[in-house]
N, C-alpha and C positions, 0 to 999 in steps of 0.2 A: 367519337361524337362530341360536339361542343355544346355546353350549356348556354343559358341566356347571358351569363356573365363572362363567357369566353373561355372558361376552364373546360378541360376535357373530362368526360365521364365515361365509365365503362358500361357498355350495353349488357343487359341481362342476357346471359347465354341461352337461357331457357326460352327467351322470346326471340332472340336472333336466329337460333337454329333449333327447330323442333327435334326431339329425340325420335328414336326408331318407333316407339309405340304410337306417338302422335302421327308420324308419317304413314304408318300402317293402319291408322284408324282404330287402334286398340285402346285409346284413352277416351274418356267421356262417361257421363253419369249413367248411361244405359248399358255400357259394355259389360257391367257386372252380370247381367242376365245371360249374355252369351258365354261368359266364363263359367257361370253356374251350370249351364247346359252341357258344356264340354266336360266339366269336372264330374257331373252326375253320370254322364255316359261312361267315363273311364272307371268309375267305381263299379258300375254294372258289368262292364266288360271284364274287369279283373276278377270279379266274383264268378262270372261264367267260365272264363279261361282257366282259372286256377282253383277256385272253390268247387266247381262242378266237373273239373277234369277234362275240359275241352281244349287244353293247350296243344295236345297232340294233333287235333284236327286243324288248329290254326297253322301249325308248322306244315302239315300235309297240303293245305290249300294256299300256300304262299303265292302261287302264280297270280291269283286274283288280286292279291294285295299290290303286286307290281302293276297289273293292268289298271287298277283303279287309282293308282298314284297319278296317272295321266288322266284317267276318266273323270276323277273328281275335280281336277283343275278345269277341265273343259266344261263341266257342269256349272261351275261358278262364274266362269269367264265368258260364256257364250249362251245363246238361247237353245242349248242342247242339253238334255239330261244326261247324267252319268251312264244311264242305260244305253245311250247311243254308242258308247265304247264297250260296255259290258256285253251287250247282246251279241254283236258279231264275234267277239272272242269266245264266248261260251258256246255259241251255236256253230260257228264256222271253224274255229280252231280246236276247241275242246270236245266237239261232237255232242253237246248236250241238246236237249229238246228246246224248241222255241218257247214252250210254256215255262220251262225252268229259266231260260234267259229273261223272259218277261217278268217273272216273279222276283228274280234276283235284282233286276233293274229297279223295280219299284221298292224293294226292301232297302237297297243301298241308297237310293235317292231319298227315301223317307228319313234317313239319318243325315246324309251329307247335305242335301239341298235344303232341308229344314235348318241345319246349322248355318248354311249360307243365307237363308231368309232371315233368320234371327240376327245374323251379323249385319245384314242390309238394314233391317229395321232399327237396330241399336245405333248404327251410324247415321240414322235419319236420311238415308238415301231416298230420293223421291220415287214413288211408284204410282201407277194409275189404279188407285185403290178401288174406285167405283167399278171399273171394267173388270178388275180382278175378282171382286166379290161375286159379281153375276156369273162370271165364267166358272167359278168354283161351284156355284149352285148347279149350273148346267153340267159340269163334269161329274158330279155325284150321280145324276140321272144317266149320263152317258156310260159311266163305268158299270152301272147295274145292267143296262141294256146290252152292252157289249159282252160282259162276262157271262150272262145267261143265254143270250140269243145268237150272238155272232161268233165269238171266239171258239166255242166248241165245234162249230161246223166248218171251220177253215182248215184245209190240209196244211201240213208243215211247210211245204215249198211255197205255198201262197203267202204264208206269214213271213217267210224269209224275204220274198220278193217285195211284199208290201213295205216292210221295214226299209229295204234297200231303196225303193222308189221314193219313199218319203224324204230320206236324207239326200238322195240325189237331187230332188227338187230344191232342197235348201241350197245345195251347191250351185245349181243353175241360177237361182235368185241372187246369190252372193256374187258369183262371177260376173253377172250382168249388171248389177246395181250397187256393188259394194262401196265404191267411192262416193256415190251420191248418198247412200244410206249412212255412211260414217260421217258425212258432213252435216247431217241434220242436227239442229240445236234447239228445237222447241219442245215444250211440254204442254201439249194442247189440252184445253178443258173440254171434256167429252160430256155432252148433254146426258141427263139422267135416263131419258127414254132410249137414246142411242146406246148407252152403256148396257142397259138391260137387254135390249133386243140382240145386239151383237154378242154380248157376253154369254147369253144363254145358247146362242147358235154355236159359237166357238167352243163353249164348255161341253156341250153335248157331243159335238164332233170330236173334240180332243179327248173327252172321256172314253168314247168308244174306241178311238185309236190306241189310247193307253191300255185299255183292257186287252188289246190284241198283242201289242209289242212292248208295252211298258213305258213308252214315251209318246210324245205327239202334241199334247196341249200347249207345251211351251213354244214350239215352233209356230203353231197356228196363231197364238196370241201375239207373238213377236211380229209375224207377218202382217197382221191387221194393224198393229201400232205403227210400223215403219212405212208400210205402203199406203194405207188408207189415211192415217192421221199424221204422217211425217214426224213421228216422235223421235226425240233424241235417244240414242242407244243407251245413254246413262239412265234413262227411264224405262225403255222398252225391255232391256235385258233383265234388270232386277224384277220387273213385273212378271216376265216369263218364268224366271227361276222360282219365284214365289208360287206361281200357279202349279208348276210341276212338283214342288215340294208337298203342297197340301193334297194334290191329286194322288201322289204316290202313297202318302199316309192313308188316304181313304182306300186306295186300291189294295195295298198289302193287308190292311185290316179286314177287308172283304174276303180276301183269299185265306186269311188266318181263320176267319169264321167258317169258311167252307172246308177247311182242313186239307187243302191241296198244295201247301207250300213245299214240303219235302225237306229232308235233312240236308241235302246237298246245298240248297239255297241258304240254309242257316249256317252251315260250315263255311261256305264262301263269304257270306256276310261277316261272320266272326273274324275271318282273316283280314278282310279289307277295311272293316269299320274303323279301326284306330287311325288309319291314314285319311279316310274319306271325311271324317268329322272335322279335320283341318284343311283338307285339300280344296273343298268347294269354297269355303270362305277365302282361302288364299287366292283362288281364281277370281273371286269377286274383287279382291284388292289388286291383283296383278294387272287387270285391264286399266287401272287408274295410272299405271306407270309405263305400260307397253302400248304402242299404237294399236287400236282395235282393228284397224284395217288389215294389218298383217296377221293378227290372230284369226280373223274370219277367213282370209285367203288360205291359211294353213289348214283350218278345219274343213274348208270346202275341198281341198285336195284329198283329205282323208275320206270324205264322203264319196268322192269319185273312185278312190281305190277300193273302198268296201263294195261299191256298186259293181265294179268289174269283177271283184273277187267272188261276190255272191252269184253273179251270172255264170261264172266258170264252174263253180261248185254245183249249183242247182241244175245247170244245163237245161234251160226252160224248153218246154214243149211248145208247139205252135200256139196253143190256147194261152199258155203262160206268157209268151212273147206279146200276144195281143193285150193281155192284162198290163204288162209293163208299159207298152206303148201308150195305151189309153190313160194309165195313171199319170205318166209324165206329161202328156199333152193336156190333160185336165188341170194339172198343177200349174203348168206354164200359162194356160188360158186364164186361170183364176188369178195368178200373180199379175198378169197384164191388165185385167179388168180392175183389180184393186188399185193398181198403180195409176191407171187413167182416171179412176174415180177420185183418188187422192189428189192428183194433179189438178183436176177440175175444181176441187173444193178449196184450193188455196186462194187466199185473197190476192187480188192484183196489187203489184208493187208500184 
């Protein structure tokens, strides 16, 4: 580089080429809070594993650590909680009950997605905070209603099919509109009254869904943001991740108070936690360097596989087939109406 007098000067390498920490978003005045969170977790984990003698359980439950290596990255990179991966493996592969799959999903998301949320906030990633806050208020009510009035009355097969249909509907949405959704680049300002009404509705519905299968509010909030408000995924996904993180904390705290979490949830959590605390933030970073369109297509393929897998294992009865059909048709109709409403609200160019 030439100076004003014509002599050559050497560019500062720190300015010319950011180091790895800068590229990964790990530098900045607020990142100390995320490092403190991770450091505090490892202190607690080491005390539990070696001070209280749980290391043998960590070694025994290593398969969940492998599963959540992938699940935690999905949780940070997409509008899908880590329970989306944990639930089918625990229930369909390991033969555990849907209640255990739900509780483990919330427990591991309470750690990993909270880590991702703190990472997002420390990097000052934009989120729809107003809609998020109202949805969290609604999710607290939805969790209570679902936990006490709905979840205990649902048979295991219905819970499995409900989970499968929810994420199959996500696959349908993505396969139909992925290119358009990934091309969105706006961060709309949502009116206070609209944020309150929609946030409460989405929160209650998402909270009830989470009380049954451990996930759900993140997908609903994401759908509203991208279909109705045409929000950039760089805003919609972090907002959805944050909603699932807080809802998971509330959900697992509620079940801890009820005393129905169970030792297997704790042992699986202990095995997977050291990976998840980094995996979800890594997923949040990964989508900044990998085209999101490919990520969502890949996750949609997984949703389709788990849908077929669930149907083969459950072997639905005629009534259950009716439930599956109605659930998918309702989801598709809802997506269409939201999409049309969002298209109609866009200003003319």
